[in-house]
N, C-alpha and C positions, 0 to 999 in steps of 0.2 A: 511317683507319687503323684495322681491328678490333688485338686481341691477338693476338698468334699461336698464345696458349693456345686459343682461343676457333677459331683458323682451324685449329689439329692435332686439335681434337675433332669437326670437318667432316669432314677427310678422314681421319678414324678409322672414320666412321662410313659414309662412303661405302665404301669398304673394308670394313665388315661385310656393308652394304646387298648390295654387287655377291657376296661370298661367300654370303650363306644365299639367292640370288634363287630358285635353282633349287627349294633345300629347299622354300623358302616355299610357290613354287608348288604343285609337286606336294604340300603338306597341306593348302594349300588345296583346290583339287578333287577331295582324298579326304575333303575336310569332318572331318578331324582339327585339331581348334580345340585338343583340353587336350596335342597335340604341340605346337602354333604358338606357345604359351603360356609352354612351355619353353624357348622362343627366346631368346636376348639381345632387347631391347629395341632397342636401338639397331640393329640387323638389318631391324627394321620403315623403309620409305621415306620415311614418313609423317613421321620424325623430323628426314629429312633440311631444310634451309635453302637458299633462294638463296642463293651471296652473290658478292657481285662476285671474281674471278680475280685480280684483280691488288691490291684492297686488301684484302679481307674482309669487305667494309659489306653489311651486312642487308640497307638500306634502300635504296630506287629502284632496285630490281635491274632491269634492263632484259633480255630471255632472249632474243630474238634473237642479243644481240651477246654475250651473257655478263660484262658490269661493266657497275656502278653509276651511273647520271645523271650523275654529280659525271666523272668519270675519260669514260664519252662524250664527252664536251662538250667535255674537253679532247682528245678525240682527233681527235673534228671538224674539230674549229678546227685543229689539227695537221699536216690529210689523212693521216691514218692509218688511217683506213677508208677505204676502196674505196666509189663510188657512193654517198657519202654527204656533201652542200654544205651550206653555210649558207644559209637562204634570206635573199632578200630583194624587195622589193618596193617 
């Protein structure tokens, strides 16, 4: 489980990215890079990190499901993910 401060920082960045998305797009199309530099750094989508929605773990993230591999395995074994079954041969 990631520290709650790290998860809070990530959610704060996500809100900033959403807030400035339209403004960033307009400035990029206009080619006004000086104005882009004056926007907050955390408003850039590049600064976002994919994290598990349940634990906040940054590594082993599975984008299709939005969780890390550990949580995915537990949920799949418990039958909480529809359409996913354990492979056996």
